[in-house]
N, C-alpha and C positions, 0 to 999 in steps of 0.2 A: 642616425636613429639614437634617440635619447632614451636611455633606460636608467631607472631609479637606483642607487646604489643600494638601498636598503632591500633587493632581492640579489644577493650575490651568486644564485643558482641561473641567474640571467647573462653570465660572463662566461656562461660554455656553449655558444650556438653548435648544432649538429653540422654545419657547414658556414664556413665563413671565405666569403672573395671579396673582389674588387665592387661586386654587383651588390652585395649586402650580404646579410645574416639569416639563415635559416635556425629555426628552433623546433622542438619535438615537444611539443606538451599540452596541456589544456589552456585555451586560451583562456578561459576565462581565470585563469590564474596569471597566465603572460600578461595582458593586456593592461591592468591596474598598475604594471609598472612603468607602462609607457604613457609621455606627455601626451595631452590633446592635439591632434593636427600634426602627427610627427610620421605619417608613413605615407609612401608616393603610391602605394598599393597594397590591396589585401587580397590573400587567395585562400577561400576557404573551401575545404573537403570533408563537411560535417558527417558523422553517421546517418544514414537513411532511416533509420528508424524500423529495419526491416527485421528484427530479432535476431541480428547476426553477432556472434560472439566475438569480440577485437582483443588482440593480444591475450592477457591473462584474464579476461573477463571483468576488466575494470571497467568497462564501459557499459551501459545500459542500454541496448539497442532495441528494445519493447517498451518504449514509455506509450503512454494513452495519448491520444493526439493532442489533448489539450496542455498536458506537460509536456510534450514534445514541441511543441510551436510553444510554451513559453520559457523553456531553454534556447530554443533556436533564437526568439526576440530578443534574450537577453545578449545571446555574444554578437548577433546583428546590430544590435544598439552599440557594443563596443568596436565593431568595426567600423561605424560611421564617427564616433569620436575619436577614434585614433588617426583617421585618414586626414591628409591636406586636403585643403579646398582644391575641388576639381582632380583629386586622384582618383583612382580605378579601385573597385571590390567586384573581384568575381566570386560566384560560388558554384559550386559543382554540387549540384543536387538533381533528383529525379524528379521529372513533373508531378507526382502526387503533392508533393511539397513546395517545388517552385513558384507556382501561382500562389501559395500562402505568403511565401518570402516577398515576391513582388510586390506585392499589395501592403504587406507590411514598410517594405523599405520607401515607398511611394507615399505611404502616409508621414514618413519620417523626413518628407523634402528630399528624399534621392531621385535622381533621374534615371529613369531606363533607357539603355541606349541600345542594347542587342541581346540577343539569345542565340546561342550558340549551340548547336545538337555536336555530339562526338558520336563517330560510328566508329566501334573498336574490333577490327577486322581480326580474325587470329588469337580472338580472346574466347571469352566465356559462349559455345555455341546457342545462336538465336536464331539459326534459320537463315532465313531473307529480312529480318527484321532489324532496326535502327537500334542498339544497344541505347536502353531508356535511361540514359544521363545527359543533362544538359546544364 
């Protein structure tokens, strides 16, 4: 991964292995330090905009629809920019937002390949229903 030396805080990933680096931070602060087409894979697990409090309340998870989609499009655009040609982009999101994201990504020239639904048994009890994150 190519990281700009002007951002020294990026020299401290939370995990570093032979497979790569893991950073825990706001991606809109992280991505500007990356060169175009520098990542083999991007996995995003954004807030679902459900009004939850994360950490010490530093994340606003109760935005209006337009504001949430504009924010999401900003980080999705950066995900596209930093991906190498042919690299994967995975977004873990609920269906409420997933179809908006898919539409935006297709408009940016991305090719939709798979929809993955996750059954999270033993987590939040939902009866016989599938956990609504895809």
